[in-house]
C-alpha positions as CSV (number, residue, x, y, z in Angstrom):
1,X,180.6,157.3,163.2
2,X,177.7,158.9,165.2
3,X,175.1,161.4,164.1
4,X,176.6,161.4,160.6
5,X,179.9,163.0,161.7
6,X,183.3,162.3,163.3
7,X,184.7,164.7,165.9
8,X,188.5,165.2,165.3
9,X,190.8,164.1,168.1
10,X,192.9,167.2,167.5
11,X,192.7,170.1,169.9
12,X,191.2,172.4,167.3
13,X,188.2,171.9,165.0
14,X,185.3,173.7,163.4
15,X,181.8,172.4,163.2
16,X,180.4,174.0,160.1
17,X,176.7,174.4,159.2
18,X,175.6,173.3,162.7
19,X,171.9,174.0,163.4
20,X,171.7,175.9,166.7
21,X,168.6,177.1,168.5
22,X,168.4,180.8,169.1
23,X,167.1,180.5,172.6
24,X,170.2,178.5,173.6
25,X,172.8,180.6,171.8
26,X,172.3,184.1,173.1
27,X,175.4,185.6,171.6
28,X,174.6,184.6,168.0
29,X,173.2,187.5,166.1
30,X,171.6,186.1,163.0
31,X,168.1,185.6,161.6
32,X,166.4,182.4,162.8
33,X,164.1,180.1,160.8
34,X,160.5,179.4,161.7
35,X,161.5,176.9,164.3
36,X,164.1,179.2,166.0
37,X,167.2,177.6,164.4
38,X,170.2,179.4,163.1
39,X,172.8,177.8,160.8
40,X,176.2,178.5,162.3
41,X,179.9,177.6,162.5
42,X,181.5,176.7,165.9
43,X,185.2,176.9,166.5
44,X,186.6,174.7,169.3
45,X,190.1,174.8,170.8
46,X,191.5,173.7,174.1
47,X,188.2,172.4,175.3
48,X,186.6,175.8,174.8
49,X,184.2,177.3,172.3
50,X,186.3,180.1,170.7
51,X,183.8,181.4,168.2
52,X,180.2,181.0,167.1
53,X,179.1,182.9,164.0
54,X,176.5,182.6,161.3
55,X,177.5,179.8,158.8
56,X,180.0,180.6,156.0
57,X,180.8,178.4,153.1
58,X,182.6,175.4,154.6
59,X,186.2,175.2,153.5
60,X,187.8,171.8,153.0
61,X,190.0,171.0,155.9
62,X,191.0,168.1,158.1
63,X,189.8,170.1,161.1
64,X,186.5,171.1,159.7
65,X,183.4,168.9,160.1
66,X,180.5,169.9,157.8
67,X,177.3,168.9,159.8
68,X,175.1,169.8,156.9
69,X,172.4,171.3,159.1
70,X,172.4,168.7,161.9
71,X,171.2,170.0,165.3
72,X,173.7,170.8,168.1
73,X,172.4,171.5,171.6
74,X,174.1,172.3,174.9
75,X,174.5,169.4,177.3
76,X,171.4,168.8,179.4
77,X,170.7,169.9,182.9
78,X,168.4,167.5,184.9
79,X,167.2,169.4,188.0
80,X,164.9,166.8,189.6
81,X,166.0,163.1,189.9
82,X,166.1,160.4,192.5
83,X,169.3,158.4,191.9
84,X,169.3,157.0,195.4
85,X,166.1,155.0,194.4
86,X,167.2,154.3,190.9
87,X,167.1,150.7,189.5
88,X,165.5,149.0,192.4
89,X,162.5,147.8,190.3
90,X,163.7,144.2,189.8
91,X,163.8,143.6,193.5
92,X,160.9,145.8,194.6
93,X,158.4,146.7,191.9
94,X,155.3,148.7,192.4
95,X,152.5,146.1,193.0
96,X,149.7,148.1,191.3
97,X,151.2,151.2,189.7
98,X,149.6,153.5,192.2
99,X,151.3,156.3,194.2
100,X,150.6,154.5,197.5
101,X,152.0,151.3,196.1
102,X,155.1,153.3,195.1
103,X,155.5,154.8,198.6
104,X,155.1,151.4,200.4
105,X,157.5,149.6,198.0
106,X,160.2,152.3,198.2
107,X,160.0,152.4,202.0
108,X,160.3,148.7,202.3
109,X,163.3,148.6,199.9
110,X,165.1,151.4,201.7
111,X,164.7,149.7,205.1
112,X,165.9,146.3,203.7
113,X,168.6,147.2,201.3
114,X,170.0,150.7,201.3
115,X,173.5,150.2,202.6
116,X,176.3,152.4,201.5
117,X,177.5,149.9,198.9
118,X,174.1,149.3,197.5
119,X,173.5,153.1,197.1
120,X,176.9,153.8,195.6
121,X,176.6,151.1,192.9
122,X,173.1,152.1,191.9
123,X,173.9,155.8,191.9
124,X,177.1,155.4,189.9
125,X,175.1,153.2,187.4
126,X,172.5,156.0,187.0
127,X,175.2,158.7,186.5
128,X,176.9,156.6,183.8
129,X,173.6,156.5,182.0
130,X,173.0,160.3,182.3
131,X,176.5,161.1,181.2
132,X,176.3,158.9,178.2
133,X,173.1,160.6,177.1
134,X,174.6,164.1,177.4
135,X,173.7,165.4,180.9
136,X,176.3,167.7,182.4
137,X,174.5,168.7,185.6
138,X,172.0,166.9,187.8
139,X,170.2,167.5,191.1
140,X,169.1,164.4,193.0
141,X,166.8,164.2,196.0
142,X,168.2,162.1,198.9
143,X,165.7,160.3,201.1
144,X,166.6,161.6,204.5
145,X,164.3,159.7,206.8
146,X,166.2,158.6,209.9
147,X,168.5,156.8,210.0
148,X,169.0,156.8,206.2
149,X,170.5,160.3,206.1
150,X,173.6,159.0,208.0
151,X,174.2,156.5,205.2
152,X,173.1,158.3,202.0
153,X,174.7,161.8,202.4
154,X,178.2,160.5,202.8
155,X,177.7,158.3,199.7
156,X,176.4,161.3,197.8
157,X,179.4,163.4,198.8
158,X,181.8,160.7,197.7
159,X,179.9,160.3,194.4
160,X,180.1,164.1,193.8
161,X,183.8,163.9,194.0
162,X,184.1,160.8,191.8
163,X,182.0,162.5,189.1
164,X,183.5,166.0,189.4
165,X,184.4,167.4,186.0
166,X,181.9,165.1,184.2
167,X,178.5,165.7,185.9
168,X,178.0,168.6,188.4
169,X,176.0,167.0,191.2
170,X,173.7,168.7,193.7
171,X,171.5,167.1,196.3
172,X,168.4,168.1,198.1
173,X,167.1,166.3,201.3
174,X,163.7,164.7,201.1
175,X,161.3,163.8,203.9
176,X,157.6,164.3,204.8
177,X,157.3,167.9,206.0
178,X,155.6,166.9,209.3
179,X,159.0,165.6,210.4
180,X,160.1,169.2,211.0
181,X,158.2,168.9,214.3
182,X,161.1,166.6,215.5
183,X,163.1,169.7,216.2
184,X,166.4,168.2,217.2
185,X,166.4,165.8,214.3
186,X,165.5,168.5,211.8
187,X,168.2,170.9,213.1
188,X,170.8,168.2,212.7
189,X,169.6,167.4,209.2
190,X,169.8,171.1,208.2
191,X,173.3,171.3,209.5
192,X,174.3,168.1,207.5
193,X,172.7,169.5,204.3
194,X,174.5,172.8,204.8
195,X,177.9,171.1,205.4
196,X,177.4,169.1,202.2
197,X,176.6,172.2,200.2
198,X,173.1,170.8,199.6
199,X,169.6,172.2,199.1
200,X,166.9,172.0,201.8
201,X,163.9,170.0,200.5
202,X,160.7,168.3,201.7
203,X,157.5,166.8,200.5
204,X,154.5,169.1,201.3
205,X,150.9,168.1,201.6
206,X,147.9,169.5,203.4
207,X,149.0,168.9,207.0
208,X,146.9,170.8,209.6
209,X,149.9,172.9,210.6
210,X,151.5,173.3,207.1
211,X,152.0,177.0,207.4
212,X,153.9,176.7,210.7
213,X,156.0,173.8,209.2
214,X,156.8,175.9,206.2
215,X,157.8,178.8,208.4
216,X,160.3,176.5,210.2
217,X,161.6,175.4,206.8
218,X,162.1,178.9,205.5
219,X,163.7,180.1,208.8
220,X,166.2,177.3,208.6
221,X,167.0,178.0,205.0
222,X,167.5,181.6,205.7
223,X,169.7,180.9,208.7
224,X,172.0,178.6,206.8
225,X,171.9,180.3,203.4
226,X,170.2,177.4,201.7
227,X,168.1,177.2,198.6
228,X,164.8,175.3,198.8
229,X,163.3,172.5,196.8
230,X,159.8,171.1,197.4
231,X,157.7,168.2,196.1
232,X,154.2,169.6,196.1
233,X,150.6,168.5,195.3
234,X,151.5,165.2,193.6
235,X,147.9,164.3,193.6
236,X,144.6,164.9,191.8
237,X,143.0,166.2,195.0
238,X,141.3,169.6,194.5
239,X,142.1,170.6,198.1
240,X,145.9,170.1,197.6
241,X,147.1,173.7,197.4
242,X,150.5,173.6,199.1
243,X,152.1,175.3,196.0
244,X,150.2,178.5,197.0
245,X,151.1,178.0,200.6
246,X,154.8,177.7,199.7
247,X,154.6,180.9,197.7
248,X,152.8,182.7,200.6
249,X,155.5,181.5,203.0
250,X,158.2,182.9,200.6
251,X,156.5,186.3,200.7
252,X,156.1,186.2,204.5
253,X,159.8,185.5,204.9
254,X,160.9,187.8,202.1
255,X,163.0,184.8,201.1
256,X,165.9,185.7,198.8
257,X,167.1,182.2,197.9
258,X,166.1,180.0,195.0
259,X,162.9,178.0,195.4
260,X,162.1,175.1,193.1
261,X,158.7,173.3,193.4
262,X,158.1,170.0,191.6
263,X,155.0,168.2,190.4
264,X,152.1,170.6,191.3
265,X,149.8,168.1,189.6
266,X,146.6,169.1,191.4
267,X,146.7,172.6,189.9
268,X,145.5,171.3,186.6
269,X,142.3,170.0,188.3
270,X,141.4,173.2,190.1
271,X,138.9,175.9,189.2
272,X,140.1,178.8,187.0
273,X,139.9,181.4,189.8
274,X,141.9,179.2,192.1
275,X,144.5,178.6,189.4
276,X,144.8,182.4,188.7
277,X,145.2,183.3,192.4
278,X,147.8,180.6,192.9
279,X,149.9,181.5,189.8
280,X,149.8,185.2,190.6
281,X,151.1,184.4,194.1
282,X,153.8,182.0,192.7
283,X,154.9,184.7,190.2
284,X,155.1,187.4,192.9
285,X,157.1,185.1,195.2
286,X,159.6,184.3,192.5
287,X,159.2,180.5,192.6
288,X,160.3,178.2,189.8
289,X,158.4,175.0,188.9
290,X,159.6,171.7,187.4
291,X,157.2,169.3,185.7
292,X,158.0,165.6,185.7
293,X,155.9,164.4,182.7
294,X,157.1,160.7,182.6
295,X,156.6,159.9,186.3
296,X,153.4,161.9,186.6
297,X,151.9,160.3,183.5
298,X,152.7,156.9,185.0
299,X,151.3,157.4,188.5
300,X,148.5,160.0,188.3
301,X,144.9,159.0,187.7
302,X,145.8,155.3,187.6
303,X,142.6,153.4,188.2
304,X,141.9,150.1,190.0
305,X,138.6,149.5,188.2
306,X,140.1,148.8,184.8
307,X,139.1,152.2,183.3
308,X,141.3,154.5,181.3
309,X,143.0,157.5,183.0
310,X,141.3,160.8,182.1
311,X,144.1,163.4,182.7
312,X,147.8,163.6,182.0
313,X,149.1,164.5,185.5
314,X,151.3,167.4,184.4
315,X,151.0,170.9,185.7
316,X,150.2,174.2,183.9
317,X,153.5,175.2,182.3
318,X,152.0,177.4,179.6
319,X,150.1,179.5,182.2
320,X,153.2,179.7,184.3
321,X,155.4,180.7,181.4
322,X,153.0,183.4,180.4
323,X,153.4,184.9,183.9
324,X,157.2,184.8,183.8
325,X,157.5,181.9,186.2
326,X,160.7,179.9,185.3
327,X,159.7,176.4,184.3
328,X,161.6,173.2,183.6
329,X,161.1,169.6,182.8
330,X,163.2,166.8,184.3
331,X,163.6,163.0,184.6
332,X,162.4,162.3,188.1
333,X,162.5,158.6,189.0
334,X,164.0,155.8,186.9
335,X,163.3,152.1,187.2
336,X,161.9,152.3,190.7
337,X,158.4,151.9,192.2
338,X,157.5,155.5,191.2
339,X,158.4,155.0,187.6
340,X,159.1,151.6,186.1
341,X,161.0,153.0,183.1
342,X,163.4,155.7,182.1
343,X,167.2,156.1,181.7
344,X,168.0,159.7,182.7
345,X,167.9,160.7,179.1
346,X,166.7,164.3,178.9
347,X,166.0,164.0,175.2
348,X,163.5,161.3,176.0
349,X,162.0,163.6,178.7
350,X,161.8,166.6,176.3
351,X,160.3,164.4,173.6
352,X,157.6,163.2,175.9
353,X,157.0,166.7,177.4
354,X,156.6,168.2,173.9
355,X,153.8,165.7,173.1
356,X,152.1,165.7,176.6
357,X,152.4,169.4,177.3
358,X,152.2,170.7,173.7
359,X,155.6,172.5,173.8
360,X,155.3,173.3,170.1
361,X,153.2,175.4,167.7
362,X,155.3,177.4,168.4
363,X,158.4,175.8,169.9
364,X,159.5,179.3,171.0
365,X,162.0,179.1,173.8
366,X,160.7,175.9,175.4
367,X,164.1,174.2,174.9
368,X,165.4,176.4,177.7
369,X,163.3,174.2,180.1
370,X,165.9,171.4,179.8
371,X,169.0,173.5,179.8
372,X,169.2,177.2,180.5
373,X,166.4,177.6,183.1
374,X,167.4,174.6,185.3
375,X,171.0,175.8,185.1
376,X,170.0,179.2,186.5
377,X,167.9,177.5,189.3
378,X,170.9,175.4,190.2
379,X,173.2,178.4,190.2
380,X,175.5,176.7,187.7
381,X,178.5,178.7,186.3
382,X,177.9,177.0,182.9
383,X,174.6,178.6,181.9
384,X,173.2,175.7,179.8
385,X,173.8,177.5,176.6
386,X,176.4,177.7,173.8
387,X,178.5,180.8,173.9
388,X,182.0,181.9,172.9
389,X,184.3,181.5,175.8
390,X,182.2,178.7,177.4
391,X,183.2,175.1,177.7
392,X,182.8,173.0,174.6
393,X,180.1,170.8,176.1
394,X,177.4,169.9,173.6
395,X,175.5,167.1,171.8
396,X,175.4,166.6,168.1
397,X,172.3,164.9,166.7
398,X,171.3,163.6,163.3
399,X,168.0,165.5,163.3
400,X,167.9,168.7,161.3
401,X,164.7,170.1,162.7
402,X,162.3,169.4,165.6
403,X,160.3,166.7,163.9
404,X,163.4,164.8,163.0
405,X,165.0,165.2,166.4
406,X,161.9,164.2,168.4
407,X,160.8,161.3,166.2
408,X,163.7,159.0,167.0
409,X,165.7,158.1,170.1
410,X,168.9,159.5,168.5
411,X,170.9,156.8,170.1
412,X,173.9,157.5,167.8
413,X,174.1,161.1,169.1
414,X,177.7,162.5,169.7
415,X,178.3,163.9,173.2
416,X,181.2,166.3,173.3
417,X,182.7,167.3,176.7
418,X,185.5,169.9,176.8
419,X,186.0,169.5,173.1
420,X,186.3,165.7,172.9
421,X,183.7,163.1,172.0
422,X,183.1,160.8,175.0
423,X,182.6,157.0,175.0
424,X,178.8,156.7,175.1
425,X,178.6,153.0,176.1
426,X,175.7,152.5,178.5
427,X,176.2,150.2,181.5
428,X,174.6,146.7,181.3
429,X,171.7,146.1,183.7
430,X,173.4,142.7,184.5
431,X,176.0,144.7,186.5
432,X,173.4,145.1,189.2
433,X,172.0,141.6,189.2
434,X,173.7,140.6,192.5
435,X,171.9,143.5,194.2
436,X,168.5,142.4,193.1
437,X,168.1,139.5,195.5
C-alpha cells in the first residue's frame, strides 16, 4: 500500500476526494482553497481520464478509492538533465567542488570511459530512477565534443526507442560555442541532430566573437527547423551577459522556434538597470528559462578559503514570471562531478526550489514550472496537466497540502501510468559497480 491507497487492477476506477491543483487542472471549474487546491473526483477507464469533476459524496464501491484529500499531480516533465554524465561520481569525483573541477573531471572521464556500453547502462539506470519517481518526459543534453557525438547519439536514439511509451525522451547537443568556428564539423553535427529529431544546443560564454557564433547557431536552427537550448552564464561574473546576447540574436533572426536557456546565474549578481534591460529583451524575444537549483547551489560561490558561500546561485525567476517569461525548474546533473547527489526526482527538485527561490506565499501557479511549462517548451502532446480525455498519468501522494507534500520525500508515492500503478522499485547502485573501475 502506497500513499494510503491501493489503485485497482481493473480497467475502470474512480479516485474520490483527490486534491488537485487548479493550475494543473485547467478544465476543472470549481472554487480553489487558499493554496490553489480543489477537491475532485477522477474517473479512469482504458488508460484515459474520462472525467474530472468537483468531489461528490464518495459511494462505496470496489472500483472507488477514497483518497481523503491526498494530493494528485500530473507526472513530471524534466526539461534539463545530463544522463550521459550520470552516476560517474564513484570513478571520477569532483576534486574540490568547483566548476573548473567539474569540467576537468567530466572531460577526463568522457575521454577514458564513455563507450557505447558504458553510456547505455548509465543512461538506462538514470531513466529507471526518473520513471520510478514519476517523470513522464525528459530532455537530456548530450556531450557532442568530437569524437563523442559519434558514440553518444546512436546510444541516445536506441534508448529513446527502448523507453518509448514510458518516458518521452528528447536530446540537445552540448559543446562550447566557440567550436562553431569549425564549420565542417558543426555542419555535420547539425545534420546529425536534425536526423535524430533533436534540439540544437551549446554552452555560451563571453567569447570575443559571441554574436557571430550565435548568428551561425540561429541560422543553422532556422535552416533545419530546430529548436534551441543554451547553457548560459553559469558563473557569478558580472560581465557574463550571454543571456541578453542570445535574446538579441533571436530578435535579429526573427526566430520562430522554441528557445530554452538554462542557469543564467550571473543575472542575480548584476545591477538593477542591467537586469531590467536583459529581462525586457528576453521577454520581447520569447525566450524561456530553466533554473537548476540543486546543481547551482552545489557549484556556485564555492570558496577555497574555507569561508561560507554568500549567494544561492539561482536566477531571477520571480522577475521573469512577472514579465510573462516562461520559467521552469529541472534536475540537471545527478551523481557526477557537477553535482554529487540527486536521483532525477522532480519532487526533490521542486521541494528545494520552493525553499531556495521562495516559490510560496503565494504558491500561485509555480507548480506549472515542473509540468505544464516544460511540456510546452518541449512541444509535448501531453500538456503536463490533468484533463478529461488525457492519458491517466499521475502521481498520488500522502500529503494533503503543500507543507505536508514538501516536508517529506514521499517515497511511498503511487505512480500511475495509463491507468495502472507501476512498479516503483529503484535500481541498486551496485549494478554499476563493474563500471566504476
